[in-house]
N, CA, C and O atoms as a CHARMM CRD file, in Angstrom:
* protein
*
  320
    1    1 MET  N    139.12900  59.49100  14.76900 PROA 1      0.00000
    2    1 MET  CA   139.44000  60.86300  15.08300 PROA 1      0.00000
    3    1 MET  C    140.71700  61.24000  14.34600 PROA 1      0.00000
    4    1 MET  O    141.71500  60.52100  14.40800 PROA 1      0.00000
    5    2 VAL  N    140.68100  62.35600  13.65700 PROA 2      0.00000
    6    2 VAL  CA   141.85600  62.85700  12.95300 PROA 2      0.00000
    7    2 VAL  C    142.45100  63.98500  13.79100 PROA 2      0.00000
    8    2 VAL  O    141.76100  64.93900  14.15000 PROA 2      0.00000
    9    3 CYS  N    143.72200  63.86400  14.09100 PROA 3      0.00000
   10    3 CYS  CA   144.41400  64.91600  14.82000 PROA 3      0.00000
   11    3 CYS  C    144.69400  66.06700  13.86300 PROA 3      0.00000
   12    3 CYS  O    145.17600  65.85800  12.74900 PROA 3      0.00000
   13    4 THR  N    144.38500  67.28800  14.30800 PROA 4      0.00000
   14    4 THR  CA   144.63200  68.46200  13.48400 PROA 4      0.00000
   15    4 THR  C    145.61900  69.41200  14.16500 PROA 4      0.00000
   16    4 THR  O    145.67800  70.59700  13.83700 PROA 4      0.00000
   17    5 GLY  N    146.38600  68.88500  15.10600 PROA 5      0.00000
   18    5 GLY  CA   147.41700  69.69700  15.74300 PROA 5      0.00000
   19    5 GLY  C    148.46300  70.11700  14.72400 PROA 5      0.00000
   20    5 GLY  O    148.45000  69.65400  13.58300 PROA 5      0.00000
   21    6 THR  N    149.36300  70.98700  15.13300 PROA 6      0.00000
   22    6 THR  CA   150.31800  71.58700  14.20400 PROA 6      0.00000
   23    6 THR  C    151.11900  70.55400  13.41700 PROA 6      0.00000
   24    6 THR  O    151.17800  70.62700  12.19000 PROA 6      0.00000
   25    7 ALA  N    151.73400  69.60000  14.10100 PROA 7      0.00000
   26    7 ALA  CA   152.56300  68.60100  13.40200 PROA 7      0.00000
   27    7 ALA  C    151.72500  67.78800  12.41600 PROA 7      0.00000
   28    7 ALA  O    152.14600  67.56400  11.28100 PROA 7      0.00000
   29    8 CYS  N    150.55200  67.35000  12.84400 PROA 8      0.00000
   30    8 CYS  CA   149.69700  66.55300  11.96500 PROA 8      0.00000
   31    8 CYS  C    149.18700  67.38700  10.79300 PROA 8      0.00000
   32    8 CYS  O    149.11000  66.90600   9.66300 PROA 8      0.00000
   33    9 TYR  N    148.84400  68.62900  11.07200 PROA 9      0.00000
   34    9 TYR  CA   148.36500  69.49500   9.99600 PROA 9      0.00000
   35    9 TYR  C    149.45100  69.69100   8.94200 PROA 9      0.00000
   36    9 TYR  O    149.19000  69.58700   7.74300 PROA 9      0.00000
   37   10 ILE  N    150.66100  69.97400   9.39500 PROA 10     0.00000
   38   10 ILE  CA   151.78000  70.19100   8.47000 PROA 10     0.00000
   39   10 ILE  C    152.06600  68.93600   7.64700 PROA 10     0.00000
   40   10 ILE  O    152.44200  69.02500   6.47800 PROA 10     0.00000
   41   11 LYS  N    151.88600  67.77100   8.26400 PROA 11     0.00000
   42   11 LYS  CA   152.19200  66.51600   7.57300 PROA 11     0.00000
   43   11 LYS  C    150.99500  65.90300   6.85000 PROA 11     0.00000
   44   11 LYS  O    151.07700  64.76700   6.38500 PROA 11     0.00000
   45   12 GLY  N    149.87500  66.64200   6.74600 PROA 12     0.00000
   46   12 GLY  CA   148.81300  66.17000   5.87000 PROA 12     0.00000
   47   12 GLY  C    147.44700  65.88100   6.45900 PROA 12     0.00000
   48   12 GLY  O    146.61800  65.27800   5.77700 PROA 12     0.00000
   49   13 ALA  N    147.17200  66.27900   7.68900 PROA 13     0.00000
   50   13 ALA  CA   145.84100  66.02300   8.25600 PROA 13     0.00000
   51   13 ALA  C    144.74700  66.66000   7.40800 PROA 13     0.00000
   52   13 ALA  O    143.66800  66.08900   7.24900 PROA 13     0.00000
   53   14 ASN  N    145.02600  67.84400   6.86200 PROA 14     0.00000
   54   14 ASN  CA   144.03300  68.49800   6.00500 PROA 14     0.00000
   55   14 ASN  C    143.74500  67.66300   4.75600 PROA 14     0.00000
   56   14 ASN  O    142.61200  67.64500   4.27400 PROA 14     0.00000
   57   15 ASN  N    144.74800  66.97800   4.23600 PROA 15     0.00000
   58   15 ASN  CA   144.53600  66.09100   3.08400 PROA 15     0.00000
   59   15 ASN  C    143.68500  64.88300   3.47500 PROA 15     0.00000
   60   15 ASN  O    142.84600  64.43200   2.69500 PROA 15     0.00000
   61   16 LEU  N    143.90200  64.36200   4.67900 PROA 16     0.00000
   62   16 LEU  CA   143.09400  63.23800   5.15900 PROA 16     0.00000
   63   16 LEU  C    141.63400  63.65400   5.29800 PROA 16     0.00000
   64   16 LEU  O    140.73200  62.91700   4.89900 PROA 16     0.00000
   65   17 LEU  N    141.40400  64.83500   5.86300 PROA 17     0.00000
   66   17 LEU  CA   140.02900  65.31500   6.02100 PROA 17     0.00000
   67   17 LEU  C    139.36900  65.54000   4.66300 PROA 17     0.00000
   68   17 LEU  O    138.19400  65.21700   4.48600 PROA 17     0.00000
   69   18 ALA  N    140.10200  66.08500   3.71700 PROA 18     0.00000
   70   18 ALA  CA   139.56100  66.28100   2.36800 PROA 18     0.00000
   71   18 ALA  C    139.23800  64.93700   1.72000 PROA 18     0.00000
   72   18 ALA  O    138.21100  64.79700   1.05500 PROA 18     0.00000
   73   19 HSD  N    140.10500  63.95700   1.91100 PROA 19     0.00000
   74   19 HSD  CA   139.87100  62.61600   1.36000 PROA 19     0.00000
   75   19 HSD  C    138.60900  62.01000   1.97200 PROA 19     0.00000
   76   19 HSD  O    137.79500  61.41900   1.26200 PROA 19     0.00000
   77   20 LEU  N    138.44700  62.15300   3.27500 PROA 20     0.00000
   78   20 LEU  CA   137.25400  61.61000   3.92900 PROA 20     0.00000
   79   20 LEU  C    135.99100  62.26500   3.39300 PROA 20     0.00000
   80   20 LEU  O    134.97500  61.59400   3.20800 PROA 20     0.00000
   81   21 LYS  N    136.04200  63.55000   3.14400 PROA 21     0.00000
   82   21 LYS  CA   134.88500  64.25900   2.60500 PROA 21     0.00000
   83   21 LYS  C    134.60800  63.83300   1.16800 PROA 21     0.00000
   84   21 LYS  O    133.46600  63.54400   0.81100 PROA 21     0.00000
   85   22 ASN  N    135.65100  63.79500   0.34800 PROA 22     0.00000
   86   22 ASN  CA   135.47400  63.51900  -1.07700 PROA 22     0.00000
   87   22 ASN  C    135.18700  62.05800  -1.40500 PROA 22     0.00000
   88   22 ASN  O    134.45700  61.77200  -2.35400 PROA 22     0.00000
   89   23 HSD  N    135.75100  61.13000  -0.63300 PROA 23     0.00000
   90   23 HSD  CA   135.62300  59.70900  -0.96100 PROA 23     0.00000
   91   23 HSD  C    134.68700  58.92900  -0.04000 PROA 23     0.00000
   92   23 HSD  O    134.23800  57.83600  -0.38500 PROA 23     0.00000
   93   24 HSD  N    134.39700  59.49100   1.12300 PROA 24     0.00000
   94   24 HSD  CA   133.54600  58.77100   2.08000 PROA 24     0.00000
   95   24 HSD  C    132.37500  59.62000   2.56700 PROA 24     0.00000
   96   24 HSD  O    131.58800  59.18000   3.40600 PROA 24     0.00000
   97   25 ASP  N    132.26400  60.84500   2.03300 PROA 25     0.00000
   98   25 ASP  CA   131.19000  61.77200   2.39300 PROA 25     0.00000
   99   25 ASP  C    131.09500  61.98000   3.90800 PROA 25     0.00000
  100   25 ASP  O    130.00200  62.01300   4.47300 PROA 25     0.00000
  101   26 LEU  N    132.25900  62.11900   4.55400 PROA 26     0.00000
  102   26 LEU  CA   132.31900  62.34400   5.99900 PROA 26     0.00000
  103   26 LEU  C    132.96200  63.69100   6.29800 PROA 26     0.00000
  104   26 LEU  O    134.04300  64.00600   5.80100 PROA 26     0.00000
  105   27 SER  N    132.28500  64.46700   7.10900 PROA 27     0.00000
  106   27 SER  CA   132.84000  65.70900   7.64100 PROA 27     0.00000
  107   27 SER  C    132.86900  65.57800   9.15700 PROA 27     0.00000
  108   27 SER  O    132.26200  64.66900   9.72200 PROA 27     0.00000
  109   28 ASP  N    133.57900  66.49100   9.81100 PROA 28     0.00000
  110   28 ASP  CA   133.68900  66.44700  11.26600 PROA 28     0.00000
  111   28 ASP  C    132.30200  66.36900  11.90200 PROA 28     0.00000
  112   28 ASP  O    131.43700  67.20400  11.63900 PROA 28     0.00000
  113   29 GLY  N    132.10600  65.36100  12.73800 PROA 29     0.00000
  114   29 GLY  CA   130.83700  65.16200  13.42500 PROA 29     0.00000
  115   29 GLY  C    129.87700  64.22800  12.72200 PROA 29     0.00000
  116   29 GLY  O    128.84500  63.87100  13.29100 PROA 29     0.00000
  117   30 ASP  N    130.18600  63.81800  11.49300 PROA 30     0.00000
  118   30 ASP  CA   129.30900  62.93300  10.72000 PROA 30     0.00000
  119   30 ASP  C    129.51800  61.46500  11.08100 PROA 30     0.00000
  120   30 ASP  O    130.56900  61.07300  11.58800 PROA 30     0.00000
  121   31 THR  N    128.49300  60.67000  10.80600 PROA 31     0.00000
  122   31 THR  CA   128.54300  59.21300  10.93500 PROA 31     0.00000
  123   31 THR  C    128.02500  58.61900   9.64400 PROA 31     0.00000
  124   31 THR  O    127.07700  59.14000   9.05500 PROA 31     0.00000
  125   32 THR  N    128.64600  57.51900   9.19200 PROA 32     0.00000
  126   32 THR  CA   128.18100  56.86000   7.97200 PROA 32     0.00000
  127   32 THR  C    126.76100  56.33500   8.17200 PROA 32     0.00000
  128   32 THR  O    126.32000  56.12900   9.30300 PROA 32     0.00000
  129   33 ASN  N    126.05300  56.12100   7.06900 PROA 33     0.00000
  130   33 ASN  CA   124.66700  55.64600   7.13300 PROA 33     0.00000
  131   33 ASN  C    124.53400  54.31900   7.85800 PROA 33     0.00000
  132   33 ASN  O    123.50800  54.05400   8.48500 PROA 33     0.00000
  133   34 ASP  N    125.57100  53.47300   7.78000 PROA 34     0.00000
  134   34 ASP  CA   125.50100  52.18100   8.47200 PROA 34     0.00000
  135   34 ASP  C    125.84300  52.30200   9.95500 PROA 34     0.00000
  136   34 ASP  O    125.76300  51.31500  10.68600 PROA 34     0.00000
  137   35 GLY  N    126.21900  53.48800  10.40600 PROA 35     0.00000
  138   35 GLY  CA   126.50200  53.72200  11.82100 PROA 35     0.00000
  139   35 GLY  C    127.82100  53.16800  12.30800 PROA 35     0.00000
  140   35 GLY  O    128.06700  53.14200  13.51400 PROA 35     0.00000
  141   36 LYS  N    128.67800  52.72300  11.40400 PROA 36     0.00000
  142   36 LYS  CA   129.91700  52.06300  11.81300 PROA 36     0.00000
  143   36 LYS  C    131.12200  52.98400  11.89600 PROA 36     0.00000
  144   36 LYS  O    132.09900  52.65200  12.56700 PROA 36     0.00000
  145   37 VAL  N    131.07800  54.13800  11.22700 PROA 37     0.00000
  146   37 VAL  CA   132.22700  55.04400  11.21800 PROA 37     0.00000
  147   37 VAL  C    131.74400  56.46100  11.50200 PROA 37     0.00000
  148   37 VAL  O    130.85200  56.98000  10.83000 PROA 37     0.00000
  149   38 SER  N    132.35000  57.06900  12.50900 PROA 38     0.00000
  150   38 SER  CA   132.09300  58.48100  12.80600 PROA 38     0.00000
  151   38 SER  C    133.40300  59.22600  12.69200 PROA 38     0.00000
  152   38 SER  O    134.46900  58.66600  12.94600 PROA 38     0.00000
  153   39 LEU  N    133.32500  60.48500  12.31100 PROA 39     0.00000
  154   39 LEU  CA   134.52400  61.30200  12.17900 PROA 39     0.00000
  155   39 LEU  C    134.50300  62.43400  13.18800 PROA 39     0.00000
  156   39 LEU  O    133.55100  63.21100  13.26700 PROA 39     0.00000
  157   40 LEU  N    135.56900  62.50600  13.95100 PROA 40     0.00000
  158   40 LEU  CA   135.80600  63.61600  14.86900 PROA 40     0.00000
  159   40 LEU  C    137.19900  64.14700  14.59500 PROA 40     0.00000
  160   40 LEU  O    138.03200  63.45400  14.01100 PROA 40     0.00000
  161   41 THR  N    137.44600  65.36400  15.01300 PROA 41     0.00000
  162   41 THR  CA   138.79500  65.91800  14.94200 PROA 41     0.00000
  163   41 THR  C    139.21600  66.30600  16.34900 PROA 41     0.00000
  164   41 THR  O    138.38100  66.55000  17.22000 PROA 41     0.00000
  165   42 ALA  N    140.52200  66.36000  16.55200 PROA 42     0.00000
  166   42 ALA  CA   141.08400  66.77600  17.84500 PROA 42     0.00000
  167   42 ALA  C    142.20000  67.76100  17.56900 PROA 42     0.00000
  168   42 ALA  O    142.87100  67.66900  16.54100 PROA 42     0.00000
  169   43 ARG  N    142.40400  68.69500  18.46600 PROA 43     0.00000
  170   43 ARG  CA   143.47000  69.67600  18.30000 PROA 43     0.00000
  171   43 ARG  C    144.83900  69.03800  18.42800 PROA 43     0.00000
  172   43 ARG  O    145.76600  69.43200  17.72100 PROA 43     0.00000
  173   44 CYS  N    144.99000  68.06300  19.31000 PROA 44     0.00000
  174   44 CYS  CA   146.26300  67.34000  19.43800 PROA 44     0.00000
  175   44 CYS  C    146.03000  66.09600  20.27800 PROA 44     0.00000
  176   44 CYS  O    145.37100  66.15900  21.31600 PROA 44     0.00000
  177   45 VAL  N    146.56900  64.96500  19.83500 PROA 45     0.00000
  178   45 VAL  CA   146.45000  63.72600  20.60600 PROA 45     0.00000
  179   45 VAL  C    147.75700  63.35900  21.28300 PROA 45     0.00000
  180   45 VAL  O    147.83700  62.33800  21.96500 PROA 45     0.00000
  181   46 GLY  N    148.78800  64.18400  21.10100 PROA 46     0.00000
  182   46 GLY  CA   150.05300  63.98400  21.80400 PROA 46     0.00000
  183   46 GLY  C    150.97600  62.95100  21.18500 PROA 46     0.00000
  184   46 GLY  O    151.84100  62.41300  21.87500 PROA 46     0.00000
  185   47 ALA  N    150.81600  62.66600  19.92300 PROA 47     0.00000
  186   47 ALA  CA   151.68100  61.69600  19.25700 PROA 47     0.00000
  187   47 ALA  C    152.32000  62.35400  18.03400 PROA 47     0.00000
  188   47 ALA  O    152.31400  61.79800  16.93600 PROA 47     0.00000
  189   48 CYS  N    152.86300  63.53600  18.24600 PROA 48     0.00000
  190   48 CYS  CA   153.35700  64.37200  17.14500 PROA 48     0.00000
  191   48 CYS  C    154.44100  63.70700  16.30600 PROA 48     0.00000
  192   48 CYS  O    154.53900  63.96200  15.10600 PROA 48     0.00000
  193   49 SER  N    155.24500  62.86800  16.92000 PROA 49     0.00000
  194   49 SER  CA   156.32100  62.22600  16.16500 PROA 49     0.00000
  195   49 SER  C    155.78900  61.21700  15.14700 PROA 49     0.00000
  196   49 SER  O    156.53200  60.77600  14.27100 PROA 49     0.00000
  197   50 LEU  N    154.51400  60.85000  15.25300 PROA 50     0.00000
  198   50 LEU  CA   153.89500  59.88600  14.33500 PROA 50     0.00000
  199   50 LEU  C    153.00800  60.56100  13.28800 PROA 50     0.00000
  200   50 LEU  O    152.29700  59.87900  12.55000 PROA 50     0.00000
  201   51 ALA  N    153.04100  61.86000  13.21900 PROA 51     0.00000
  202   51 ALA  CA   152.12800  62.63200  12.37300 PROA 51     0.00000
  203   51 ALA  C    152.17900  62.21100  10.91300 PROA 51     0.00000
  204   51 ALA  O    153.23500  61.83900  10.40100 PROA 51     0.00000
  205   52 PRO  N    151.02400  62.27300  10.24200 PROA 52     0.00000
  206   52 PRO  CA   149.70000  62.58500  10.76000 PROA 52     0.00000
  207   52 PRO  C    149.09000  61.36000  11.45500 PROA 52     0.00000
  208   52 PRO  O    149.34300  60.21300  11.08600 PROA 52     0.00000
  209   53 VAL  N    148.29400  61.64800  12.45400 PROA 53     0.00000
  210   53 VAL  CA   147.77400  60.60900  13.34600 PROA 53     0.00000
  211   53 VAL  C    146.25300  60.55800  13.27800 PROA 53     0.00000
  212   53 VAL  O    145.58300  61.58700  13.19400 PROA 53     0.00000
  213   54 VAL  N    145.72000  59.33300  13.31500 PROA 54     0.00000
  214   54 VAL  CA   144.29100  59.12200  13.53900 PROA 54     0.00000
  215   54 VAL  C    144.14700  58.17000  14.71600 PROA 54     0.00000
  216   54 VAL  O    145.03200  57.36200  14.99600 PROA 54     0.00000
  217   55 VAL  N    143.02700  58.28000  15.39000 PROA 55     0.00000
  218   55 VAL  CA   142.72400  57.39400  16.51300 PROA 55     0.00000
  219   55 VAL  C    141.47500  56.61300  16.13900 PROA 55     0.00000
  220   55 VAL  O    140.43700  57.19400  15.82200 PROA 55     0.00000
  221   56 VAL  N    141.58500  55.28700  16.17800 PROA 56     0.00000
  222   56 VAL  CA   140.47400  54.40400  15.84100 PROA 56     0.00000
  223   56 VAL  C    140.28800  53.43600  16.98800 PROA 56     0.00000
  224   56 VAL  O    141.20400  52.69000  17.33600 PROA 56     0.00000
  225   57 ASP  N    139.10000  53.44600  17.57900 PROA 57     0.00000
  226   57 ASP  CA   138.80800  52.56900  18.71900 PROA 57     0.00000
  227   57 ASP  C    139.89500  52.67700  19.78900 PROA 57     0.00000
  228   57 ASP  O    140.37900  51.66300  20.29300 PROA 57     0.00000
  229   58 ASN  N    140.27300  53.89800  20.13000 PROA 58     0.00000
  230   58 ASN  CA   141.27500  54.20000  21.16700 PROA 58     0.00000
  231   58 ASN  C    142.68700  53.73400  20.82900 PROA 58     0.00000
  232   58 ASN  O    143.53900  53.67100  21.71500 PROA 58     0.00000
  233   59 LYS  N    142.94700  53.41300  19.59000 PROA 59     0.00000
  234   59 LYS  CA   144.29000  53.02200  19.15600 PROA 59     0.00000
  235   59 LYS  C    144.85300  54.10800  18.24600 PROA 59     0.00000
  236   59 LYS  O    144.20100  54.53900  17.29500 PROA 59     0.00000
  237   60 ILE  N    146.07100  54.54200  18.55400 PROA 60     0.00000
  238   60 ILE  CA   146.72000  55.57500  17.75400 PROA 60     0.00000
  239   60 ILE  C    147.39200  54.93600  16.55000 PROA 60     0.00000
  240   60 ILE  O    148.17300  53.99500  16.69000 PROA 60     0.00000
  241   61 LEU  N    147.08600  55.45100  15.37400 PROA 61     0.00000
  242   61 LEU  CA   147.71000  54.99900  14.13200 PROA 61     0.00000
  243   61 LEU  C    148.49200  56.17800  13.56100 PROA 61     0.00000
  244   61 LEU  O    147.94200  57.26100  13.36200 PROA 61     0.00000
  245   62 GLY  N    149.77500  55.95600  13.30000 PROA 62     0.00000
  246   62 GLY  CA   150.61500  57.04700  12.84900 PROA 62     0.00000
  247   62 GLY  C    151.02800  56.93300  11.40200 PROA 62     0.00000
  248   62 GLY  O    150.89300  55.88600  10.76800 PROA 62     0.00000
  249   63 GLU  N    151.54000  58.05300  10.89500 PROA 63     0.00000
  250   63 GLU  CA   151.99900  58.16400   9.51800 PROA 63     0.00000
  251   63 GLU  C    150.92500  57.69400   8.54500 PROA 63     0.00000
  252   63 GLU  O    151.19100  56.93300   7.61500 PROA 63     0.00000
  253   64 VAL  N    149.72100  58.16100   8.78200 PROA 64     0.00000
  254   64 VAL  CA   148.56100  57.75000   7.99000 PROA 64     0.00000
  255   64 VAL  C    148.50200  58.55100   6.69200 PROA 64     0.00000
  256   64 VAL  O    148.70800  59.76500   6.67500 PROA 64     0.00000
  257   65 ASN  N    148.21300  57.83300   5.60900 PROA 65     0.00000
  258   65 ASN  CA   147.94600  58.47500   4.32300 PROA 65     0.00000
  259   65 ASN  C    146.54700  58.04500   3.88600 PROA 65     0.00000
  260   65 ASN  O    145.89600  57.26500   4.58300 PROA 65     0.00000
  261   66 SER  N    146.08700  58.53300   2.76400 PROA 66     0.00000
  262   66 SER  CA   144.71500  58.23700   2.34200 PROA 66     0.00000
  263   66 SER  C    144.49200  56.74200   2.08500 PROA 66     0.00000
  264   66 SER  O    143.40900  56.22400   2.35800 PROA 66     0.00000
  265   67 GLU  N    145.50000  56.05100   1.56600 PROA 67     0.00000
  266   67 GLU  CA   145.35600  54.60800   1.32200 PROA 67     0.00000
  267   67 GLU  C    145.20800  53.84200   2.64000 PROA 67     0.00000
  268   67 GLU  O    144.36100  52.95600   2.76100 PROA 67     0.00000
  269   68 LYS  N    146.03200  54.18900   3.61200 PROA 68     0.00000
  270   68 LYS  CA   145.95000  53.53800   4.92100 PROA 68     0.00000
  271   68 LYS  C    144.60300  53.85500   5.58000 PROA 68     0.00000
  272   68 LYS  O    144.00300  52.99600   6.22500 PROA 68     0.00000
  273   69 LEU  N    144.14300  55.08200   5.41200 PROA 69     0.00000
  274   69 LEU  CA   142.85400  55.47600   5.97600 PROA 69     0.00000
  275   69 LEU  C    141.71900  54.68200   5.34300 PROA 69     0.00000
  276   69 LEU  O    140.79500  54.26200   6.03900 PROA 69     0.00000
  277   70 ASP  N    141.78100  54.47400   4.03800 PROA 70     0.00000
  278   70 ASP  CA   140.76000  53.66100   3.36300 PROA 70     0.00000
  279   70 ASP  C    140.73600  52.23300   3.90800 PROA 70     0.00000
  280   70 ASP  O    139.66200  51.65900   4.08600 PROA 70     0.00000
  281   71 GLU  N    141.90700  51.65700   4.17200 PROA 71     0.00000
  282   71 GLU  CA   141.98600  50.30400   4.73400 PROA 71     0.00000
  283   71 GLU  C    141.33900  50.26700   6.12100 PROA 71     0.00000
  284   71 GLU  O    140.60900  49.32900   6.44200 PROA 71     0.00000
  285   72 VAL  N    141.60100  51.26900   6.92700 PROA 72     0.00000
  286   72 VAL  CA   141.02800  51.33500   8.28100 PROA 72     0.00000
  287   72 VAL  C    139.51600  51.43700   8.19800 PROA 72     0.00000
  288   72 VAL  O    138.80500  50.74500   8.92600 PROA 72     0.00000
  289   73 ILE  N    139.02700  52.28300   7.32800 PROA 73     0.00000
  290   73 ILE  CA   137.57300  52.45000   7.19700 PROA 73     0.00000
  291   73 ILE  C    136.92200  51.16900   6.69500 PROA 73     0.00000
  292   73 ILE  O    135.84800  50.78800   7.16000 PROA 73     0.00000
  293   74 LYS  N    137.56700  50.51300   5.75500 PROA 74     0.00000
  294   74 LYS  CA   137.03300  49.23200   5.24900 PROA 74     0.00000
  295   74 LYS  C    136.94800  48.19900   6.37700 PROA 74     0.00000
  296   74 LYS  O    135.94200  47.50100   6.50500 PROA 74     0.00000
  297   75 ARG  N    138.00200  48.10300   7.19100 PROA 75     0.00000
  298   75 ARG  CA   137.98800  47.16200   8.32700 PROA 75     0.00000
  299   75 ARG  C    136.85900  47.49200   9.30000 PROA 75     0.00000
  300   75 ARG  O    136.17600  46.59200   9.78800 PROA 75     0.00000
  301   76 CYS  N    136.66100  48.76700   9.58000 PROA 76     0.00000
  302   76 CYS  CA   135.59800  49.18500  10.49100 PROA 76     0.00000
  303   76 CYS  C    134.23000  48.83300   9.93100 PROA 76     0.00000
  304   76 CYS  O    133.36300  48.35200  10.66100 PROA 76     0.00000
  305   77 ARG  N    134.03400  49.06600   8.65000 PROA 77     0.00000
  306   77 ARG  CA   132.74500  48.80700   8.03600 PROA 77     0.00000
  307   77 ARG  C    132.47200  47.31500   7.85400 PROA 77     0.00000
  308   77 ARG  O    131.31900  46.88600   7.83000 PROA 77     0.00000
  309   78 ASP  N    133.55400  46.52100   7.72600 PROA 78     0.00000
  310   78 ASP  CA   133.39800  45.07300   7.56900 PROA 78     0.00000
  311   78 ASP  C    133.21700  44.35900   8.91300 PROA 78     0.00000
  312   78 ASP  O    132.79000  43.20500   8.95200 PROA 78     0.00000
  313   79 ALA  N    133.54000  45.04000  10.00000 PROA 79     0.00000
  314   79 ALA  CA   133.43000  44.42300  11.34200 PROA 79     0.00000
  315   79 ALA  C    131.97100  44.14300  11.66500 PROA 79     0.00000
  316   79 ALA  O    131.07000  44.87700  11.26000 PROA 79     0.00000
  317   80 VAL  N    131.77000  43.08900  12.38500 PROA 80     0.00000
  318   80 VAL  CA   130.40800  42.68400  12.75600 PROA 80     0.00000
  319   80 VAL  C    129.89200  43.54200  13.87100 PROA 80     0.00000
  320   80 VAL  O    128.76200  43.35500  14.32200 PROA 80     0.00000
């Protein structure tokens, strides 16, 4: 889940969403063909000081950039 609240948006959530669309063919509500990664957005997850924030398996990850996001997606897709 990508937070799109004000702080996250200002610090690059829109860039993360564009990266997911352009490099992973994921838009809000989509799931990868292997069923391992789904993308949702949230208005705010309450971790503004860590912006931009994504939530993966109920864990908040802060100060995320596209490289960090790629690592997270790779780990999710490699998981059994």
